[in-house]
Residue, then its C-alpha position, 0 to 999 in steps of 0.5 A: m111301033q111295037a117293041p120286040t117281045s123277049s123270052l125274058q118278058a114272057r118268063a116274067q109274066t108267068p104266075d110263079r113270080l113269088a117263087a122266082g123271087e125266092r129263087v133270086a134270093a137264094r142265088l144272091k145269098g152269100q153274093v151280096r152283103g146287104a139285106i134280102h127280103t121276100d116276106p109280105l111285110m118288107t116287099y109291100a113296104w118297098s112297093g111304092d115311091a112318091s108317085s101314084y103307082r104301086l107294084i109289090p116286088a118279088v124280092v128286095v135286095f140291098i146292093n153296095s158294089e158293082d160286083e153285087v150289081r152284076a150278081v143281081f143281073q145274073a140272078a134276075r136273068a136266070e129266073g126271068l125277073p126284071v130289075t129296077f134300081r132305087a135310090a131315095g124313092t122320090s120318083l114321081s112317075g113310077q120309075a122306082v117300083t117293080d113287081g120283079v127285083l128291086a135293087v136298093l142302094g145301100d151305104g156302099w154308094r156314098k162316095l163324096v170327093v171334092h176336087p181341089g178348088a171345088d170346080q168338080v165333085t165326084l159322087g156315089p149314087a146314094v149321096i143326097v143332093a143336100e149333102a153334096n151341096r153342104a160339102l161344096k158350100p165353103f167354096d161357094r159352089k154347088i152342083g147344078p141340079d137343085p130339085a125341091s126334094q134335094a134334102t131327100c133325093k139321091i144322086g143316082g135318081v138325079v142322074n137317071n131322071n136328068s132332074s133339074g129344079m128351081c134355079c137349074g134351068v136347062a144349062q145346069n142339069t146333069y146332062h150339061t154339067m156332067a164331067r164323067l160317068r161310071i156305069v155298069l151295063p146289063d152284060g156286066t161290063m163297066l165303063d168309066s168315061g173319065d178313064e182312057a184305059s176303060r174307054d179303050a177297053f170298051r171300044r174293043s169289047h163293044g165295037a158293034m154297039l158303038e158302031e150302031l150308035h155312030r150309025l144312029h148319029h149319022e141317020i139323025a144328022d142326015d135328017a134335017e127335020l128330025t135334027a130340028l125337032i130334037r134341038h127344039k125339044y131341048k131348048i126347054k126342060n124335057t125328060v120325055g123319052y131318051s136323051l136324043n140330044a146326045l145323038v146330035d150334040y156328040h160325035d164320039p159314040l162313047d160320049i153319045l153312050i154316056h149322055l144317053m145314060v142321063g135321063s134313062e131312068g134305069t132302063l139302060g144300065f146302072v150308074s155307079e159314080v158321077t163327077y160334076n162340074t160345079v157351078p157358082e153359089h153366089p153368097f149375096k142374095a135377095t129374095g121376095l115373094i111378089p104378088f101380081p094382079d092376075p096370071q097374065s101379068a105375072g107371066r109377062a114379067i117372067i118372060e122378060m126375066a127369062n132373057g130368052g131362055l139364057q141361064v144366068t148366075t148373076g141377077i134374077t136366077a130363080a122365079e117360081y110361079i105360084e097361083r092363088r089356089a096354091l098360095a091358099t094352101v100355105e097362107h096360114l104360115a108365118p112367112m106369108a103374113p106380109l103378103l096377105p094384104w096384097l092378095t086378091p082372089d085371082s092374084p098369083a105370086v112369083l118367088i124371086d131370087v136375085t144373086a150376085p158375087d158382091e154386095a154392090t153388084l147385088l144392089a144394082e141387080i135388085a134395082k133392075a129387078e124392081a124396075l122390071l117388076a114395076r113395069h109389069g104391075a107387081t102390086h107389092i115389091d119387097l126384095s129382102q137380103d134377110a137370110h132367115r126370111s129367104h130360107a123360110l120362103w124357099d122352105i114353103r116352096k120346096g114343101f109345096f109338093t107335100s103341103a099342097g098334097a095334104a090339102r087334098p081330101k083324106g083318102t084320095i091319092m095325090l096326082t102330080e105332073d110337070v109340063a113345060a112350054p116355050i117361055e115366050r108363050l108362058a102367059d097363055f100356057v098358064v091360063d090354058l092349063r088352069e082352064m083344062l084342069d077346071h074343065h075336067g073336074y080338078q078344081d082343087a088342083v094347084i099350079f106352081g113351078h120353075a117359071l124361068a124355064g117355062n116349067l109348071h107343076f100341078q097337083m090334084g087329088d082323086d080316089f081311084s077306088k071310086a067308079g069312073a076316077a081312072e077313066k076321068f084321069d085317062l081322058f085328062n091325060r090324053e087332052l093334056s098330051t094334045l095341049v102340051s105336045l101339039r098345041y104348045g110344042g112343049s114337053l109333058k115331063a119337064e123334069h120328073g122323068t117319063g116313068r109309067a105316067i107318060a110312057p103311053f104318050v112318048e110317041t105323041e110327043w116325039g112322033a113315030k120316027a124319033y120313037a122308033i129310034m128310042h126303041r132301037i136304043k133300048g134294044l142296043f143297051d138291053p136286048e133282053r128287056l132286063l132293066n125296068p121294062g115298061v118304064l119310059l117305053n110301054d106299048d100298053k096305052h093305058i099303063h098310066v091308069k094301072n097299078l094306081k095306089l089306094m089311100p084308105l083311111s087308117d089313122a087320123t095322125v097320118d091320113l094326110c101323108i102322100e108317101c113322098g118320102f121326105c121324112e126318110p133321111a131323118c129316121p134311125s131305122h131307115h134301111m134297117t127295118l121300116t121308115p115313116r113312109q113305109r110304116i104308114a103304107v103298111t098300116r094303110e094296107r093292114e086297114r084295107l085288108r081288115a075292111t075288105g076281109e080279102d086275105p086274112a092270112r096275109l093280114a095276120r102275117l103283116d100284123a105279126d111282122f109289124q111288131y118288130a119292124g114297125m113298132d119295136t124299132c121305131a124310136a118314136c122320136n118324131l124327127c120325121s115331122l121336121r122333114c115333113p112339110v105338113g108336120i106328120e108325126t109317124g112316131t105318134m101313130i106308133m105310140g098310139e098303136r103301142a097303147r092299143r096293143r097293151g093288154p090289161v096285164a101290161h097296164k097293171v104293170a105300168r101302174v105299179a111301176a108308176d106308183h113305185r118309180g123310186a124303187v124302179e130307179t134305184m133298181m136300175r141304177g143298182g143294176v148298172a152299178l153291179a155291171d160296173a163292179a163286175r167289169v172290175v173283176i171280170p173282163a168287159p167282153a166276158v160280162e157282155v157275153i154273159t148278158e147276151t146269152a141271157r138275152r137270147l134265152t129270154n127273147k131279149r127281155v133282159p137288157r144288155v150291158s154296155r161297157a159305155l154305160h155307167h151308173g149315175p150319181g143319183a139325186p144331188r143332195a139339197r141344202e137346208t130346207r123348209q117345208d112349203p106351206r102349200r104342199t106336203g112333201f117335196p121340201v124346198p131349200i132355203a135361199q141363204t144368200g139373197r142371190q137370184q134363185v133358179v130351180y134345177f131339176p136333175a132329170c132321171p137319165s142324168r141321175m141314173f146314168g153316169a158319164p165315161k171317165t176322161r183325163h179331164g176330170l169332168l164332173d157328172t151332169p148334176a154336179a156340173m150343173i150346180a157348180l155352173l149355176e152357182r159360179a154364174g151367181y145363182d142360188v140353186i134350189v134342188p128339190e128333195h125326194l127326187n128319186g123316182q121323179c119323172c117327166g112321164q116320157p118313158f111311159q108315153s113312148k111305151g104306149f101308156p099315155e095315162e100313166a105318162d100324164r099322171v106322172g108328168g103332170a104331178l112333176k110339172s105341178a110340183l115344179s110350178t110350186h117350187s118356182d113360186a108359180g113361175r116367178l123363178p126359172v126352172v131348168t133341167d138337164a135332158s132335152t127329152c125331159a125338157k120337151h116333154l115337160k113343156e107339153f104339160p100345163g103349169d106356171a113354170p116354163v121348163a128350160d133345157s140346159a142348152q137354152f139356159l146355159v147359153e142365155k143365162v150362164l155363159p155370159r157370166l162365166t170366164i172361159t179358162q181352158k179350151l179343147p182343140v175340137v169337140a164333137v157335137h151331137h144334136n139329139c132328137s128332142a134338142q132338134r125338135l126344140a130347135e136348140q142346135p144353135m144353142t148347143e153349138a154356141v156352148a160347145a164352141a165356147c169350150a173348144e177351138r172348133i166343133a164338129v157336128l155329127t152330120s151322119i146322125t139324126c136320132c141316135g136310136y138309143a131312144g130311152d132304153k132301146g139302146l139296152f133292149i134293141p141295141e141294133l137300132n142304136a148301132h144302125a143309126t150311128r153306123r157312119v159316126g166315125m166319118d164325123i169325128p175329126e183327127g185330134c178330137e178327144l171328146g163329144v157332147s150331147t144333152v141326154s145321158t143315154c144318147a151320150s152312152g150310145l155314142t160313146e160306145r159306137a164312136e169309140l169316143p167319150f161323150v159327156g153332158l154339155a154342162s160337164l164340158l162347160e164346167w171344165a172350161s170355166r174352172 
């Protein structure tokens, strides 16, 4: 069936798309408070999602309210451009890309309200799934959908794709657990399904629309064959086409309308709020990765586990099939070690969760599960209640999309599909799917999936710059459609949404009659084809092999990236400039243009604009690597480019600075001291105005002066010293007491920058560390001549690796000497310094303060006073050192309760970026006020510069961990 062509479509196909984007931007100026981008860098940065498709938008606009949604509709309609909404951009079928208006969800959509009793939760579309579940965890509840990307994907995408996941099955997806939905239709009308006044108003204003839905409902009810097809299709996971089950399950046209919105992929309207009925999250669980001798036996075991498709919350609640080739991509990981002796070249494994509300029930359910597994020939049965092992195994499974994608050859794109078949046919389906992949030349493909729901995912790589690759992929998709839709009566898209990938095959799967109804639904909601045209319904039978991404090699550090976006929530510049995914995508495009020479002017613009957006505002914290299942360090790539862009003059300046580190430190500390003194005479706002004027006149080459930044204590004085006979310089104090000795190195940030004054009379970090170490019974060795001693990290982050190695290596060597070749422990007080020093060879392992305080000092102290509550910040280096439990343990000893800053990953201060690019720190901490509970007077961090930035942005004093512990143990 051909969809009607509208005037809007005709206008959108004119060659003046870029000019239309500029006009949309002009219309929206003053109507939206978020950023609007039409430049080549930012539009390319937003051109890809997690799928294999790329379309460059004419304009990118950040939206934060329903009024702004209406403004975007009006502006796009006036200029003949379509509108696509984007949440996290983890879409796998091309739903979140467009060559029209890309409307990105901003912070205005982060509403999160847990209802009394936690039986319901109301969420804005920009809330990340994991954030919602974190809020529900104290009540042993969660939302039903649990996609593998839940640490990244957002509620707006979950609703619009009817996403499910590993334990969700069919019964707990959005369609079945949604209590209320609030939407904005293309004509600007808002409907809140949970508000009777809104429902009544909609009935009056949109009676004709509701009457047509009522008519469709009766047409289907009168067609027994079509009704049976719809009921059959939704017994298994199915996100192909519109949710036609709404026309069977509901009678009230308003309820039909609301449920048609679920899974509509942004083609019918905008979802501005959803209320979920939550589901139990039982606290007792056992997990096991169970190997089987062959796919058939694993499939038969899963068929029995599935209970005929009945969803359960007690017993086996998850069973993830993982074929042997998929296991091979992760068998090097530590949690896999116990399984390796049981794996043969053909043995798959099934990751199983057994859950229960209490321990007795859990033990009974484990016994049942073990008996079932044994009946079907499982070769090694180990169901463990160890929570750490469970998390580790599920982290591997959740990361398969990326880790399996990283196993593809460099330069190829990762392709993925998710299909489902009736559960009773799963064993045969697994075998047939593997044979089809091999037959079409995708022997590198791997298969895994949510087997209890009959849902299998598979991934493979291909290079679409090579002749014949697109044709090969097209042929494979057409045969896959026949296998899944016709032979097995399954669904071509179980949970990833139709998108561009499956749009040409919707009619094959559903038949002409159901497909015609889908076109009528689209025309009823969006007669102008304003919203996401070509997604879900598309008359182009080859759209699935058009606009495919190219993945040219650009930097060995990041070439394995599949652009999934898992890294983005960790990035402090996310939604300000670029994210790690976007930095990689733009870098690839710049390298492609350099190689082809096709558009020198565009390349020059991308290179120039990348300086600020890609490099200057990158904190290079590498927290992205912790979110990436294969550990890609985009910050390392950026530091490498900084180094390549440094000219001879810059390197000479860096050498001079490295050779005169003491003078630099003295000058910086003196500058901050001067600003402190100026504030005594001149009001702080006036000082800041003066320095900001100087910054404007010097193109931000002058650092800002923050009222939260105070001059530090300098290097603490060492006691009586002796000259180490093995070295000249750097004298070492003599131990007088015979007590256990420890070498304490006060890091340069702690020496240069001081803590804010508080009513508690806290000591600065170096003084507090010495007091604590002595109080714990240590004889403290503080090296002399500390002024200018540095780990080298500032040189590394600015793109001078040679100077970083020289400076840091010299310090590590000196500390090795002081520690008597590692005999004495060495501790420093800044996480950044500790992490960097660990990367240098040497005999002395350097412990960070959090680690040393919790392991060696706290057990020897008596806590004499506590604060009611303390805010805790985990800076980026502390996270990379996995110190969060240590920092929290020390803080918890000093307070009745702690409040961890969950809205912040890296604070964006990033050494001196808080002084030169303060907007990065401001952006990264913009939501910190939400994390500070009432009655909180103090916060802690393990880096003094981070503490300074947080003090300013949170309007709460943040101090060093040692300063707080010293006060608590006086």
